[in-house]
N, C-alpha and C positions, 0 to 999 in steps of 0.2 A: 471427389476429392476426399482427403483423409480429414479424418475427426479424430482429436483427443479425445479419451475415453475420461471419465472419473477416476480419481484412483485414491481419495481420501475417504476413508471410513466414515460412517453414519454422524459417529461423535463430533468432524468437525461442519460438520453443515445438513441439515435435513434431507433426506431422499426425494420426496413430495415438492411438487408444484404446490401444493395445500399445505403442506408443513411449512414450507419458505414463505408463504403469504402470509399465515398466522404468527410466522415468529417475526416477520417485516414490522407487521402492524403493531405486534407488542414492540418492538421496537422506537417505531417513532410516536407511541402514546404519547400525546402531552408536548409532541416537539413543532417548532414554528419552524420553519425556517428561516434563519436572516435575510433582510437584505442584499440584493447585490448581483453582482455578474459573475457568478464563482469559475474560474479556469483549471483549477487544480485543487488537491489537498493531501491529506496523507490518514490512511484510515490501518487499523491493525489488522493483527493475522493471529490470534489465537485459537482463533475456532467460536463457534458463533453464540457458545452459552456464556463464554466471559467478555470477547468482544465487540460484538455482531451489534450492539447499539452505537458502538462509536461508529463502526465501519458505515451500517445502516444509516446514519444521519451526516454521514460527509458525501454518502453520493446522493440523497433525495437531496438535499442543499441545493448542490451543484446540480443533479437533474431540473429541478424548480426554476433556476434561473438560466440553463442553455443546453440546449439536444446538441451536441455536435456529430461530427460524423463519423470520426475514429474517437474510441476510448484508449489511452495509452496506460494498464497496468505495470506499474518498473515493482517487480519480484525482487529480493534477496535473496538474504543467507547462502551471499559469494563474498570471499576474501578478496581481500586487497589486492592479489596476485592472481586473481582470476578475470579472464575478459565477460562481455555483459554475454546473455543467452539467450536466445527471441527463439520465439515459439514460430515454428512456420508451415502448420496445419490450416486446413481448409473454416475448421470451424472448432468447437472446443464443447461437451456433450454439458447440460447443465440441468437441476431439476424443471427447470420452464424452456426445456428446449435448447436444441444448438444454437451457439451464440457464434454468428460470423467472425471471420476472423480476418489479416490483411494480409496475405501470404507475399504478394508482391514488393510489398515493402517491407516488409521481413524479410523475404529475400535478398531486396535490394540493402540492407543492414549489414549479411551477410555477406556478398560480393565487397561492399564498399573494405570488409575488413574491420567493419565498427561492433559486429558481435560472430559468434559460432550459435549454428540449430542448435535446438536443444535435440537430444535424441530420443527417441520415442517414449522410452523404459524411464526418463527422467520425471522425476514427482518429486512436490515440494508442495508447500500451503501457503508460500506468499501469496502466489498468483491465484490458484485456484479457488480456496476459499472464500474470495472478491467475485468470480463469479458472476453463479448468482444474483448476488447485489446489481453489477452490468446490467444482466440480461434486464432486471426486471424492470431496474430505474429508467436506461437509454436500449428502449427494446428496439429502433432503427438504427443503432451504431452501429460498425463491427470493431474489432476488438485487434490491439495490436499490446502486445504483451512479450516483454522484455527483463532477464535479471538482472541491475548493477551491482557493481563489486564495490567493496566499501575503498575504494580508494577517488583520485580528481578524473579518474576514467569517466565516474558516472557522470561528471559534470559534463562532461565534450557528450558522451551520450545521450543526454537529456537536452545539447543544446542540439546535435546533428536529429534525435528523430522532429522535433518539435521544426528547424526548416525544413529538413526533409518535407513533410507538411504541409508546410507554407508552399513548396513550389509547387508542392502537385493541388495546390488551393482547395484541400481541404482541412475543416475546423476541427479539432480537436480536443480534450480535456485530459490532464493526466492526475493519476493515481498515486499516490509510495506510499506499499504497503508495507511496515513496519511497525516493528511491537517496542516497549522502552525500556529500561532495568530488567532483566533476569536475577531476582534477587534468594538468596538463599540455600542452604545445600541444594538441594535440586540441581544446580547451576553452579556450586564451587566457587561461591562468591557471596560472602556474608562479612563483608566491612565493619559494621554496626550491631553484629549480632545476632541474634533475634525478636521478636514482637514488635510494639505497637513504635515502639523509640525507631526501631528500624523501618517499619513502612513511611514513618514522618519522616527521615532521610531522604529514604527511595524519590518520596513524592515533595519534599520543602529543598532538595538539596539535587539530589544525582537527576534527577529527571526532568526538574525546575530549567539545570542547565542546558539540554539540550532541546526543549522546546524553545525558548529563549534565541537561542540560535534557527530555530529552523523557521521563530517568526518576523527575526530579521531577516530572515534569507540568506544568512552568514552561511554557506558551503563551509568551504575550506575549513571557519571554526568547526562545524556540527562536523565533519569528518575527523581533525585531531577531537573534539572532546570524545566521542564516540571511542576511539583507542586508548585515551586517557581512563575515561572515566567506567566503560562498559555500559552505555547506559542505554543505549539499544542493538540489537541483533542484525541491523540492517540499515546502515545510515548510507548505501547506494542510493534504497530509492527517494530519499527525503532531499541529499542532492539530485539528483536528477530530475525531480520535480520542480526542485527552484528553477534550473536550468531553464527547462523548459518552460515554466508560466512567465518568464522574465524576456521570453524571446515577446510574451504579450503586452509587454507594461508594468507588469506587476512589479510590486516593489518589497510587501510583505505579508505576512500574512493573520488569519485569525483562529485563537482556541475556540474549537467550538462545544469540547468535554475533555475531563482526565481523569480516570479512577484506576485502577489495578484489581487482577485476581483477587485480591486479599477483599477486596470492598465485595464481590459476586461473593466468594469462599474463602472463610481464613485460615491462611496454610503461615510454615514455617518459610517455603516458598511460594513466591508470589511475582510476576510480572504487571509491569505499568503500562497504558494504552490511552495515546491523545489521539484525537480528532482533530486535526488543522485543513482550513480551509483557506484557497488562496483567490 
């Protein structure tokens, strides 16, 4: 059965299982998962040095409450006009060993016209950077990974994936991979200049606007907000997760953590990260 190999360089996440385990322990130091049964979440994907803490805590909280048959990771970086892209391999290489995938279900999404199969040369960080976490926190689960576009098609995708799993009698959790505002000269977006005032604007206004819609599970409002305010690189995965968990009677989210890369390494250009649970 085909294996998708690692493509991201060492700087995105560690190479060895021991180093990954060390980083995960550091990310979780002092963290107590909130009570409840969590069916999904939003985890950032900038690379472990910057966003690993938020992503690890989302995965840990969900895993402590529920061990599913399948983990669905909705990747991003697709524009509104793109179709969903699903990975159809049998497994994915991680530092913790091969992560089994569900090529049968992926193939059904392709056959139904809900997604196109990812080329073997396709590479994107929004899914891959999450996979060592998935392999670590959900050791008995198989992966379904599909990129969701920045359009209402993401809502349809999230509903279809959740319903397809339910028809097969498979339990699942759903992870949306998304960073928030990309601010500064590196990203060509500096409406409030630079410095502390710009950081506060991103935190208190621009990112806050999107977070509020994510917590309220307002998918259409979130897609519109992202288009108007440029406050996430990947609104599709967030919308897909909300649609998927809504099929499990989830009606709101919980903000677990929020910070920016400026808090990790101050710079004129920085990115926001939110950890959300559903």
